VMD Tcl script that builds the backbone (N, CA, C; Angstrom):
set m [mol new atoms 498]
animate dup $m
set s [atomselect $m all]
$s set {name element resname resid chain x y z} {
  {N N MET 1 A 17.200 -27.946 -15.658}
  {CA C MET 1 A 17.701 -26.898 -14.797}
  {C C MET 1 A 17.348 -27.255 -13.359}
  {N N SER 2 A 18.275 -27.075 -12.430}
  {CA C SER 2 A 18.021 -27.431 -11.043}
  {C C SER 2 A 17.018 -26.468 -10.421}
  {N N SER 3 A 16.326 -26.915 -9.394}
  {CA C SER 3 A 15.282 -26.097 -8.765}
  {C C SER 3 A 15.805 -24.783 -8.215}
  {N N PRO 4 A 16.921 -24.773 -7.425}
  {CA C PRO 4 A 17.407 -23.486 -6.907}
  {C C PRO 4 A 17.787 -22.517 -8.025}
  {N N LYS 5 A 18.408 -23.033 -9.090}
  {CA C LYS 5 A 18.806 -22.173 -10.197}
  {C C LYS 5 A 17.570 -21.628 -10.915}
  {N N ALA 6 A 16.577 -22.468 -11.111}
  {CA C ALA 6 A 15.333 -22.032 -11.754}
  {C C ALA 6 A 14.648 -20.964 -10.910}
  {N N PHE 7 A 14.642 -21.156 -9.584}
  {CA C PHE 7 A 14.033 -20.180 -8.680}
  {C C PHE 7 A 14.713 -18.822 -8.815}
  {N N LEU 8 A 16.050 -18.815 -8.822}
  {CA C LEU 8 A 16.782 -17.558 -8.925}
  {C C LEU 8 A 16.516 -16.856 -10.252}
  {N N LEU 9 A 16.348 -17.628 -11.319}
  {CA C LEU 9 A 16.065 -17.030 -12.616}
  {C C LEU 9 A 14.634 -16.513 -12.706}
  {N N LEU 10 A 13.693 -17.185 -12.048}
  {CA C LEU 10 A 12.288 -16.792 -12.116}
  {C C LEU 10 A 11.917 -15.709 -11.110}
  {N N CYS 11 A 12.664 -15.566 -10.030}
  {CA C CYS 11 A 12.320 -14.616 -8.970}
  {C C CYS 11 A 12.100 -13.202 -9.493}
  {N N PRO 12 A 13.029 -12.614 -10.298}
  {CA C PRO 12 A 12.770 -11.249 -10.796}
  {C C PRO 12 A 11.483 -11.145 -11.616}
  {N N ALA 13 A 11.175 -12.170 -12.386}
  {CA C ALA 13 A 9.948 -12.143 -13.179}
  {C C ALA 13 A 8.724 -12.175 -12.278}
  {N N LEU 14 A 8.783 -12.958 -11.222}
  {CA C LEU 14 A 7.666 -13.033 -10.288}
  {C C LEU 14 A 7.459 -11.708 -9.575}
  {N N VAL 15 A 8.539 -11.074 -9.157}
  {CA C VAL 15 A 8.426 -9.794 -8.463}
  {C C VAL 15 A 7.807 -8.761 -9.385}
  {N N SER 16 A 8.258 -8.706 -10.621}
  {CA C SER 16 A 7.716 -7.706 -11.542}
  {C C SER 16 A 6.262 -7.986 -11.878}
  {N N ALA 17 A 5.833 -9.218 -11.689}
  {CA C ALA 17 A 4.432 -9.562 -11.942}
  {C C ALA 17 A 3.572 -9.349 -10.704}
  {N N SER 18 A 4.133 -8.753 -9.651}
  {CA C SER 18 A 3.441 -8.457 -8.390}
  {C C SER 18 A 3.039 -9.698 -7.615}
  {N N VAL 19 A 3.586 -10.827 -7.960}
  {CA C VAL 19 A 3.305 -12.032 -7.197}
  {C C VAL 19 A 4.187 -12.064 -5.971}
  {N N GLY 20 A 5.410 -11.596 -6.095}
  {CA C GLY 20 A 6.336 -11.529 -4.980}
  {C C GLY 20 A 7.289 -12.697 -4.988}
  {N N CYS 21 A 8.311 -12.578 -4.172}
  {CA C CYS 21 A 9.347 -13.594 -4.064}
  {C C CYS 21 A 9.704 -13.713 -2.598}
  {N N ALA 22 A 10.012 -14.887 -2.153}
  {CA C ALA 22 A 10.266 -15.113 -0.739}
  {C C ALA 22 A 11.362 -14.216 -0.183}
  {N N THR 23 A 12.306 -13.810 -1.005}
  {CA C THR 23 A 13.402 -12.998 -0.505}
  {C C THR 23 A 13.237 -11.517 -0.800}
  {N N THR 24 A 12.213 -11.125 -1.521}
  {CA C THR 24 A 12.006 -9.731 -1.871}
  {C C THR 24 A 10.559 -9.377 -1.599}
  {N N THR 25 A 10.318 -8.651 -0.497}
  {CA C THR 25 A 8.941 -8.324 -0.164}
  {C C THR 25 A 8.569 -6.918 -0.583}
  {N N THR 26 A 9.541 -6.046 -0.818}
  {CA C THR 26 A 9.214 -4.698 -1.229}
  {C C THR 26 A 9.248 -4.598 -2.738}
  {N N PRO 27 A 8.346 -3.795 -3.311}
  {CA C PRO 27 A 8.296 -3.691 -4.755}
  {C C PRO 27 A 9.465 -2.910 -5.344}
  {N N GLY 28 A 10.183 -2.162 -4.568}
  {CA C GLY 28 A 11.303 -1.386 -5.085}
  {C C GLY 28 A 12.205 -0.931 -3.963}
  {N N ASN 29 A 13.218 -0.212 -4.333}
  {CA C ASN 29 A 14.102 0.339 -3.310}
  {C C ASN 29 A 13.417 1.517 -2.642}
  {N N VAL 30 A 13.432 1.520 -1.325}
  {CA C VAL 30 A 12.806 2.584 -0.562}
  {C C VAL 30 A 13.899 3.527 -0.081}
  {N N PRO 31 A 13.790 4.828 -0.370}
  {CA C PRO 31 A 14.803 5.758 0.129}
  {C C PRO 31 A 14.747 5.837 1.652}
  {N N LEU 32 A 15.909 5.907 2.275}
  {CA C LEU 32 A 15.970 5.988 3.733}
  {C C LEU 32 A 16.181 7.429 4.167}
  {N N ARG 33 A 15.564 7.782 5.298}
  {CA C ARG 33 A 15.775 9.089 5.905}
  {C C ARG 33 A 17.120 9.068 6.640}
  {N N SER 34 A 17.541 10.212 7.111}
  {CA C SER 34 A 18.844 10.304 7.781}
  {C C SER 34 A 18.925 9.451 9.046}
  {N N ASP 35 A 17.778 9.164 9.685}
  {CA C ASP 35 A 17.807 8.323 10.890}
  {C C ASP 35 A 17.706 6.829 10.582}
  {N N GLY 36 A 17.627 6.467 9.289}
  {CA C GLY 36 A 17.550 5.062 8.894}
  {C C GLY 36 A 16.142 4.543 8.695}
  {N N SER 37 A 15.136 5.353 8.969}
  {CA C SER 37 A 13.753 4.928 8.738}
  {C C SER 37 A 13.406 5.127 7.268}
  {N N PRO 38 A 12.422 4.377 6.758}
  {CA C PRO 38 A 12.094 4.473 5.340}
  {C C PRO 38 A 11.372 5.771 4.993}
  {N N GLY 39 A 11.649 6.264 3.807}
  {CA C GLY 39 A 10.991 7.464 3.315}
  {C C GLY 39 A 9.670 7.131 2.646}
  {N N PRO 40 A 9.059 8.122 2.001}
  {CA C PRO 40 A 7.771 7.921 1.333}
  {C C PRO 40 A 7.869 6.889 0.213}
  {N N GLU 41 A 6.750 6.214 -0.023}
  {CA C GLU 41 A 6.682 5.191 -1.060}
  {C C GLU 41 A 5.229 5.086 -1.523}
  {N N ASP 42 A 5.033 5.069 -2.822}
  {CA C ASP 42 A 3.691 4.919 -3.378}
  {C C ASP 42 A 3.260 3.455 -3.337}
  {N N CYS 43 A 1.972 3.222 -3.186}
  {CA C CYS 43 A 1.412 1.881 -3.327}
  {C C CYS 43 A 1.237 1.612 -4.812}
  {N N SER 44 A 1.396 0.374 -5.204}
  {CA C SER 44 A 1.210 0.031 -6.611}
  {C C SER 44 A -0.274 0.147 -6.979}
  {N N GLU 45 A -0.527 0.415 -8.244}
  {CA C GLU 45 A -1.911 0.465 -8.726}
  {C C GLU 45 A -2.601 -0.873 -8.503}
  {N N LYS 46 A -1.856 -1.954 -8.660}
  {CA C LYS 46 A -2.407 -3.305 -8.452}
  {C C LYS 46 A -2.870 -3.464 -6.998}
  {N N ALA 47 A -2.062 -2.987 -6.043}
  {CA C ALA 47 A -2.437 -3.082 -4.630}
  {C C ALA 47 A -3.680 -2.236 -4.349}
  {N N LEU 48 A -3.738 -1.025 -4.888}
  {CA C LEU 48 A -4.894 -0.155 -4.667}
  {C C LEU 48 A -6.164 -0.781 -5.234}
  {N N GLU 49 A -6.053 -1.366 -6.424}
  {CA C GLU 49 A -7.205 -2.035 -7.041}
  {C C GLU 49 A -7.627 -3.258 -6.216}
  {N N THR 50 A -6.671 -4.039 -5.795}
  {CA C THR 50 A -6.973 -5.240 -5.005}
  {C C THR 50 A -7.660 -4.863 -3.697}
  {N N MET 51 A -7.175 -3.823 -3.036}
  {CA C MET 51 A -7.779 -3.411 -1.766}
  {C C MET 51 A -9.213 -2.929 -1.968}
  {N N ARG 52 A -9.486 -2.248 -3.083}
  {CA C ARG 52 A -10.874 -1.837 -3.370}
  {C C ARG 52 A -11.765 -3.070 -3.523}
  {N N ILE 53 A -11.293 -4.058 -4.271}
  {CA C ILE 53 A -12.075 -5.278 -4.483}
  {C C ILE 53 A -12.314 -6.012 -3.168}
  {N N LEU 54 A -11.309 -6.016 -2.285}
  {CA C LEU 54 A -11.424 -6.721 -0.998}
  {C C LEU 54 A -12.121 -5.887 0.084}
  {N N ARG 55 A -12.613 -4.696 -0.301}
  {CA C ARG 55 A -13.315 -3.792 0.628}
  {C C ARG 55 A -12.423 -3.364 1.791}
  {N N MET 56 A -11.173 -3.105 1.487}
  {CA C MET 56 A -10.220 -2.583 2.462}
  {C C MET 56 A -10.050 -1.094 2.172}
  {N N ARG 57 A -10.578 -0.249 3.075}
  {CA C ARG 57 A -10.516 1.196 2.879}
  {C C ARG 57 A -9.393 1.804 3.698}
  {N N VAL 58 A -8.843 2.901 3.188}
  {CA C VAL 58 A -7.792 3.617 3.904}
  {C C VAL 58 A -8.289 3.935 5.317}
  {N N GLY 59 A -7.485 3.609 6.297}
  {CA C GLY 59 A -7.840 3.831 7.700}
  {C C GLY 59 A -8.420 2.615 8.385}
  {N N ASP 60 A -8.913 1.632 7.622}
  {CA C ASP 60 A -9.391 0.386 8.230}
  {C C ASP 60 A -8.210 -0.301 8.913}
  {N N SER 61 A -8.493 -1.018 9.992}
  {CA C SER 61 A -7.399 -1.677 10.704}
  {C C SER 61 A -7.858 -2.991 11.330}
  {N N ALA 62 A -6.882 -3.801 11.647}
  {CA C ALA 62 A -7.115 -5.061 12.360}
  {C C ALA 62 A -5.891 -5.332 13.219}
  {N N ASP 63 A -6.099 -6.049 14.313}
  {CA C ASP 63 A -4.978 -6.425 15.169}
  {C C ASP 63 A -4.093 -7.423 14.446}
  {N N VAL 64 A -2.804 -7.340 14.712}
  {CA C VAL 64 A -1.834 -8.191 14.037}
  {C C VAL 64 A -0.735 -8.598 15.010}
  {N N GLU 65 A -0.258 -9.809 14.859}
  {CA C GLU 65 A 0.956 -10.249 15.536}
  {C C GLU 65 A 2.097 -9.876 14.605}
  {N N LEU 66 A 3.026 -9.065 15.074}
  {CA C LEU 66 A 4.073 -8.525 14.215}
  {C C LEU 66 A 4.957 -9.594 13.587}
  {N N ASP 67 A 5.275 -10.634 14.334}
  {CA C ASP 67 A 6.117 -11.714 13.810}
  {C C ASP 67 A 5.417 -13.032 14.092}
  {N N ALA 68 A 5.053 -13.746 13.024}
  {CA C ALA 68 A 4.322 -15.010 13.168}
  {C C ALA 68 A 5.110 -16.051 13.954}
  {N N ASN 69 A 6.408 -15.848 14.106}
  {CA C ASN 69 A 7.229 -16.782 14.876}
  {C C ASN 69 A 7.352 -16.401 16.345}
  {N N GLN 70 A 6.765 -15.267 16.733}
  {CA C GLN 70 A 6.877 -14.805 18.122}
  {C C GLN 70 A 5.513 -14.400 18.686}
  {N N ILE 71 A 4.471 -15.120 18.310}
  {CA C ILE 71 A 3.120 -14.777 18.751}
  {C C ILE 71 A 3.026 -14.820 20.269}
  {N N ASP 72 A 2.468 -13.751 20.837}
  {CA C ASP 72 A 2.251 -13.581 22.276}
  {C C ASP 72 A 3.529 -13.575 23.104}
  {N N ALA 73 A 4.684 -13.402 22.492}
  {CA C ALA 73 A 5.940 -13.316 23.240}
  {C C ALA 73 A 6.103 -11.913 23.811}
  {N N ARG 74 A 6.803 -11.825 24.949}
  {CA C ARG 74 A 7.132 -10.542 25.573}
  {C C ARG 74 A 8.491 -10.659 26.207}
  {N N PRO 75 A 9.442 -9.874 25.836}
  {CA C PRO 75 A 9.473 -8.975 24.692}
  {C C PRO 75 A 9.716 -9.751 23.408}
  {N N ILE 76 A 9.649 -9.044 22.273}
  {CA C ILE 76 A 10.010 -9.665 20.993}
  {C C ILE 76 A 11.156 -8.861 20.378}
  {N N THR 77 A 11.873 -9.507 19.486}
  {CA C THR 77 A 12.934 -8.835 18.751}
  {C C THR 77 A 12.614 -8.923 17.263}
  {N N LEU 78 A 12.523 -7.761 16.630}
  {CA C LEU 78 A 12.338 -7.701 15.183}
  {C C LEU 78 A 13.671 -7.328 14.557}
  {N N TYR 79 A 13.914 -7.863 13.365}
  {CA C TYR 79 A 15.163 -7.636 12.662}
  {C C TYR 79 A 14.899 -6.882 11.371}
  {N N ASP 80 A 15.860 -6.071 10.935}
  {CA C ASP 80 A 15.761 -5.416 9.636}
  {C C ASP 80 A 15.542 -6.466 8.563}
  {N N GLY 81 A 14.597 -6.226 7.673}
  {CA C GLY 81 A 14.395 -7.137 6.557}
  {C C GLY 81 A 12.984 -7.692 6.505}
  {N N PRO 82 A 12.818 -8.802 5.796}
  {CA C PRO 82 A 11.485 -9.384 5.591}
  {C C PRO 82 A 10.857 -9.861 6.894}
  {N N VAL 83 A 9.516 -9.795 6.930}
  {CA C VAL 83 A 8.782 -10.289 8.091}
  {C C VAL 83 A 7.486 -10.951 7.631}
  {N N GLU 84 A 7.107 -11.996 8.342}
  {CA C GLU 84 A 5.808 -12.639 8.154}
  {C C GLU 84 A 4.994 -12.344 9.406}
  {N N SER 85 A 3.846 -11.714 9.214}
  {CA C SER 85 A 2.972 -11.354 10.326}
  {C C SER 85 A 1.665 -12.121 10.202}
  {N N TYR 86 A 0.808 -11.969 11.221}
  {CA C TYR 86 A -0.405 -12.783 11.329}
  {C C TYR 86 A -1.551 -11.896 11.780}
  {N N TRP 87 A -2.630 -11.834 10.966}
  {CA C TRP 87 A -3.806 -11.054 11.340}
  {C C TRP 87 A -4.615 -11.799 12.380}
  {N N ASP 88 A -4.912 -11.098 13.493}
  {CA C ASP 88 A -5.765 -11.675 14.543}
  {C C ASP 88 A -7.240 -11.502 14.235}
  {N N GLY 89 A -7.581 -10.498 13.434}
  {CA C GLY 89 A -8.981 -10.220 13.143}
  {C C GLY 89 A -9.223 -10.084 11.654}
  {N N ALA 90 A -10.479 -9.962 11.289}
  {CA C ALA 90 A -10.844 -9.798 9.879}
  {C C ALA 90 A -10.627 -8.357 9.444}
  {N N LEU 91 A -10.368 -8.180 8.166}
  {CA C LEU 91 A -10.231 -6.843 7.579}
  {C C LEU 91 A -10.739 -6.924 6.151}
  {N N GLY 92 A -11.751 -6.104 5.834}
  {CA C GLY 92 A -12.393 -6.223 4.533}
  {C C GLY 92 A -12.959 -7.627 4.408}
  {N N THR 93 A -12.683 -8.283 3.302}
  {CA C THR 93 A -13.169 -9.650 3.115}
  {C C THR 93 A -12.131 -10.697 3.540}
  {N N LEU 94 A -10.996 -10.240 4.053}
  {CA C LEU 94 A -9.961 -11.173 4.516}
  {C C LEU 94 A -10.231 -11.553 5.971}
  {N N GLN 95 A -10.142 -12.816 6.264}
  {CA C GLN 95 A -10.474 -13.306 7.601}
  {C C GLN 95 A -9.248 -13.378 8.510}
  {N N ALA 96 A -9.511 -13.573 9.793}
  {CA C ALA 96 A -8.432 -13.788 10.760}
  {C C ALA 96 A -7.598 -14.975 10.309}
  {N N GLY 97 A -6.314 -14.915 10.572}
  {CA C GLY 97 A -5.422 -15.977 10.148}
  {C C GLY 97 A -4.696 -15.662 8.854}
  {N N THR 98 A -5.101 -14.585 8.190}
  {CA C THR 98 A -4.403 -14.156 6.976}
  {C C THR 98 A -2.967 -13.817 7.345}
  {N N ARG 99 A -2.029 -14.242 6.524}
  {CA C ARG 99 A -0.612 -13.919 6.722}
  {C C ARG 99 A -0.295 -12.639 5.958}
  {N N LEU 100 A 0.538 -11.813 6.555}
  {CA C LEU 100 A 0.990 -10.577 5.929}
  {C C LEU 100 A 2.490 -10.673 5.712}
  {N N TYR 101 A 2.933 -10.239 4.555}
  {CA C TYR 101 A 4.362 -10.261 4.240}
  {C C TYR 101 A 4.822 -8.852 3.935}
  {N N GLY 102 A 5.901 -8.459 4.571}
  {CA C GLY 102 A 6.395 -7.105 4.395}
  {C C GLY 102 A 7.826 -6.963 4.822}
  {N N ARG 103 A 8.146 -5.769 5.281}
  {CA C ARG 103 A 9.522 -5.441 5.630}
  {C C ARG 103 A 9.557 -4.628 6.913}
  {N N VAL 104 A 10.616 -4.844 7.687}
  {CA C VAL 104 A 10.865 -4.133 8.943}
  {C C VAL 104 A 12.097 -3.250 8.766}
  {N N TRP 105 A 12.002 -2.019 9.276}
  {CA C TRP 105 A 13.160 -1.125 9.378}
  {C C TRP 105 A 13.334 -0.777 10.849}
  {N N THR 106 A 14.551 -0.864 11.343}
  {CA C THR 106 A 14.823 -0.595 12.759}
  {C C THR 106 A 15.744 0.602 12.954}
  {N N GLY 107 A 16.064 1.336 11.890}
  {CA C GLY 107 A 17.062 2.393 11.962}
  {C C GLY 107 A 16.646 3.621 12.744}
  {N N GLY 108 A 15.394 3.948 12.792}
  {CA C GLY 108 A 14.943 5.147 13.479}
  {C C GLY 108 A 14.656 4.884 14.953}
  {N N PRO 109 A 14.033 5.846 15.627}
  {CA C PRO 109 A 13.728 5.689 17.054}
  {C C PRO 109 A 12.660 4.642 17.350}
  {N N GLN 110 A 11.848 4.338 16.354}
  {CA C GLN 110 A 10.862 3.280 16.518}
  {C C GLN 110 A 10.881 2.392 15.292}
  {N N VAL 111 A 10.402 1.176 15.461}
  {CA C VAL 111 A 10.389 0.221 14.361}
  {C C VAL 111 A 9.316 0.641 13.353}
  {N N VAL 112 A 9.595 0.427 12.070}
  {CA C VAL 112 A 8.628 0.685 11.008}
  {C C VAL 112 A 8.363 -0.648 10.308}
  {N N VAL 113 A 7.078 -1.000 10.192}
  {CA C VAL 113 A 6.692 -2.220 9.491}
  {C C VAL 113 A 5.716 -1.827 8.390}
  {N N ARG 114 A 6.046 -2.228 7.160}
  {CA C ARG 114 A 5.169 -2.029 6.016}
  {C C ARG 114 A 4.876 -3.391 5.421}
  {N N TRP 115 A 3.588 -3.630 5.148}
  {CA C TRP 115 A 3.193 -4.897 4.522}
  {C C TRP 115 A 2.784 -4.637 3.084}
  {N N TYR 116 A 3.242 -5.526 2.196}
  {CA C TYR 116 A 3.015 -5.392 0.764}
  {C C TYR 116 A 2.165 -6.523 0.193}
  {N N GLN 117 A 1.948 -7.556 0.980}
  {CA C GLN 117 A 1.227 -8.720 0.464}
  {C C GLN 117 A 0.452 -9.392 1.593}
  {N N ALA 118 A -0.760 -9.837 1.272}
  {CA C ALA 118 A -1.574 -10.626 2.197}
  {C C ALA 118 A -1.798 -11.992 1.570}
  {N N HIS 119 A -1.726 -13.030 2.401}
  {CA C HIS 119 A -1.991 -14.391 1.917}
  {C C HIS 119 A -3.167 -14.936 2.730}
  {N N PRO 120 A -4.369 -14.848 2.159}
  {CA C PRO 120 A -5.553 -15.331 2.863}
  {C C PRO 120 A -5.459 -16.817 3.165}
  {N N VAL 121 A -6.161 -17.230 4.203}
  {CA C VAL 121 A -6.175 -18.635 4.623}
  {C C VAL 121 A -6.615 -19.538 3.482}
  {N N ASP 122 A -7.607 -19.094 2.725}
  {CA C ASP 122 A -8.182 -19.948 1.684}
  {C C ASP 122 A -7.972 -19.408 0.278}
  {N N GLY 123 A -6.867 -18.690 0.054}
  {CA C GLY 123 A -6.680 -18.105 -1.265}
  {C C GLY 123 A -5.227 -17.899 -1.618}
  {N N GLU 124 A -5.044 -17.196 -2.706}
  {CA C GLU 124 A -3.715 -16.890 -3.223}
  {C C GLU 124 A -3.239 -15.550 -2.655}
  {N N PRO 125 A -1.925 -15.329 -2.595}
  {CA C PRO 125 A -1.394 -14.041 -2.130}
  {C C PRO 125 A -1.864 -12.896 -3.023}
  {N N VAL 126 A -2.129 -11.745 -2.402}
  {CA C VAL 126 A -2.570 -10.552 -3.114}
  {C C VAL 126 A -1.768 -9.341 -2.624}
  {N N PRO 127 A -1.546 -8.360 -3.502}
  {CA C PRO 127 A -0.821 -7.161 -3.079}
  {C C PRO 127 A -1.717 -6.250 -2.252}
  {N N ILE 128 A -1.135 -5.667 -1.204}
  {CA C ILE 128 A -1.838 -4.706 -0.349}
  {C C ILE 128 A -0.837 -3.642 0.090}
  {N N CYS 129 A -1.320 -2.637 0.804}
  {CA C CYS 129 A -0.471 -1.644 1.459}
  {C C CYS 129 A -1.018 -1.419 2.858}
  {N N ALA 130 A -0.218 -1.734 3.859}
  {CA C ALA 130 A -0.621 -1.539 5.249}
  {C C ALA 130 A 0.616 -1.256 6.096}
  {N N VAL 131 A 0.415 -0.557 7.206}
  {CA C VAL 131 A 1.508 -0.218 8.120}
  {C C VAL 131 A 1.135 -0.601 9.542}
  {N N ALA 132 A 2.160 -0.832 10.360}
  {CA C ALA 132 A 1.947 -1.115 11.782}
  {C C ALA 132 A 1.835 0.194 12.542}
  {N N ARG 133 A 0.844 0.263 13.404}
  {CA C ARG 133 A 0.675 1.426 14.288}
  {C C ARG 133 A 0.206 0.931 15.633}
  {N N PHE 134 A 0.559 1.685 16.645}
  {CA C PHE 134 A 0.127 1.362 17.999}
  {C C PHE 134 A 0.287 2.628 18.824}
  {N N GLY 135 A -0.710 2.987 19.612}
  {CA C GLY 135 A -0.613 4.164 20.462}
  {C C GLY 135 A 0.288 3.909 21.653}
  {N N GLY 136 A 0.698 4.973 22.309}
  {CA C GLY 136 A 1.453 4.842 23.549}
  {C C GLY 136 A 2.901 4.425 23.379}
  {N N ASN 137 A 3.504 4.673 22.215}
  {CA C ASN 137 A 4.920 4.390 21.964}
  {C C ASN 137 A 5.287 2.917 22.026}
  {N N GLU 138 A 4.333 2.002 21.841}
  {CA C GLU 138 A 4.651 0.575 21.889}
  {C C GLU 138 A 5.591 0.137 20.767}
  {N N LEU 139 A 5.675 0.898 19.669}
  {CA C LEU 139 A 6.586 0.551 18.588}
  {C C LEU 139 A 7.951 1.218 18.748}
  {N N ARG 140 A 8.129 1.961 19.849}
  {CA C ARG 140 A 9.433 2.563 20.130}
  {C C ARG 140 A 10.374 1.458 20.606}
  {N N LYS 141 A 11.584 1.459 20.045}
  {CA C LYS 141 A 12.570 0.439 20.403}
  {C C LYS 141 A 13.015 0.616 21.853}
  {N N ARG 142 A 13.233 -0.505 22.516}
  {CA C ARG 142 A 13.785 -0.450 23.868}
  {C C ARG 142 A 15.262 -0.093 23.795}
  {N N PRO 143 A 15.799 0.517 24.855}
  {CA C PRO 143 A 17.212 0.927 24.852}
  {C C PRO 143 A 18.195 -0.238 24.671}
  {N N ASP 144 A 17.784 -1.458 24.998}
  {CA C ASP 144 A 18.687 -2.603 24.849}
  {C C ASP 144 A 18.677 -3.182 23.428}
  {N N SER 145 A 18.056 -2.484 22.473}
  {CA C SER 145 A 18.048 -2.921 21.073}
  {C C SER 145 A 19.436 -2.723 20.468}
  {N N LYS 146 A 19.940 -3.764 19.838}
  {CA C LYS 146 A 21.234 -3.680 19.152}
  {C C LYS 146 A 21.012 -3.157 17.737}
  {N N PRO 147 A 22.071 -2.653 17.072}
  {CA C PRO 147 A 21.914 -2.196 15.691}
  {C C PRO 147 A 21.324 -3.302 14.806}
  {N N GLY 148 A 20.367 -2.911 13.956}
  {CA C GLY 148 A 19.718 -3.873 13.066}
  {C C GLY 148 A 18.583 -4.633 13.709}
  {N N THR 149 A 18.275 -4.319 14.972}
  {CA C THR 149 A 17.178 -4.981 15.674}
  {C C THR 149 A 16.316 -3.948 16.396}
  {N N ALA 150 A 15.128 -4.378 16.757}
  {CA C ALA 150 A 14.239 -3.566 17.587}
  {C C ALA 150 A 13.619 -4.498 18.619}
  {N N VAL 151 A 13.936 -4.284 19.876}
  {CA C VAL 151 A 13.311 -5.044 20.952}
  {C C VAL 151 A 12.082 -4.253 21.378}
  {N N LEU 152 A 10.917 -4.925 21.330}
  {CA C LEU 152 A 9.645 -4.306 21.678}
  {C C LEU 152 A 9.021 -5.040 22.851}
  {N N GLY 153 A 8.259 -4.330 23.648}
  {CA C GLY 153 A 7.620 -4.926 24.807}
  {C C GLY 153 A 6.434 -5.812 24.479}
  {N N TYR 154 A 5.869 -5.670 23.278}
  {CA C TYR 154 A 4.663 -6.400 22.912}
  {C C TYR 154 A 4.816 -7.040 21.542}
  {N N SER 155 A 4.128 -8.137 21.322}
  {CA C SER 155 A 4.195 -8.825 20.034}
  {C C SER 155 A 3.128 -8.336 19.061}
  {N N GLY 156 A 2.160 -7.582 19.549}
  {CA C GLY 156 A 1.048 -7.166 18.709}
  {C C GLY 156 A 1.034 -5.688 18.417}
  {N N ALA 157 A 0.297 -5.338 17.376}
  {CA C ALA 157 A 0.072 -3.948 16.987}
  {C C ALA 157 A -1.216 -3.941 16.172}
  {N N SER 158 A -1.453 -2.878 15.457}
  {CA C SER 158 A -2.568 -2.810 14.518}
  {C C SER 158 A -2.013 -2.592 13.131}
  {N N ALA 159 A -2.606 -3.244 12.148}
  {CA C ALA 159 A -2.257 -3.044 10.745}
  {C C ALA 159 A -3.287 -2.101 10.160}
  {N N PHE 160 A -2.836 -0.955 9.669}
  {CA C PHE 160 A -3.713 0.042 9.078}
  {C C PHE 160 A -3.531 0.068 7.570}
  {N N VAL 161 A -4.637 0.055 6.853}
  {CA C VAL 161 A -4.620 0.153 5.398}
  {C C VAL 161 A -4.245 1.573 5.014}
  {N N VAL 162 A -3.346 1.717 4.038}
  {CA C VAL 162 A -2.916 3.021 3.546}
  {C C VAL 162 A -2.961 3.033 2.020}
  {N N ASN 163 A -2.975 4.238 1.435}
  {CA C ASN 163 A -2.908 4.336 -0.020}
  {C C ASN 163 A -1.531 4.771 -0.490}
  {N N SER 164 A -0.648 5.106 0.462}
  {CA C SER 164 A 0.773 5.356 0.204}
  {C C SER 164 A 1.472 5.332 1.547}
  {N N PHE 165 A 2.764 5.089 1.497}
  {CA C PHE 165 A 3.554 5.073 2.723}
  {C C PHE 165 A 4.229 6.437 2.864}
  {N N ARG 166 A 4.148 7.013 4.065}
  {CA C ARG 166 A 4.699 8.364 4.288}
  {C C ARG 166 A 5.837 8.338 5.255}
}
mol reanalyze $m
mol bondsrecalc $m
mol representation Tube
mol addrep $m
């Protein structure tokens, strides 16, 4: 069996095993609100257990570069869909340099970023639940944002550990 065909056949199995797939970062379909922002979503039991083991408590946070391909850029453009982010600081037992994988929604007045997986520098990917937050409306889209995108003035935010997405 060819590699691309094998990948496509194995991807659903990997996602259901909470390992994840390069093209699917969310564990399920997230209902959208009328403004296009994502609705509530529960964290998986596996993610909650993993975060306890890694000493990541609800409310803990670390600085993050929202898009690993646009570190320290001003402005940056985020697109609807998967995103790879980069932790600037340590959180729980995970060190700076950990990659975060999640999803971006740009439909509402501000961008929403949810992370579902962390890939430590020296380890295997693990499930987590974290959201991007920043005071002072820094996650509010600029008026020159086109549909499906969010132009932001800063490349960084904070990743906050959550036990469910609201």
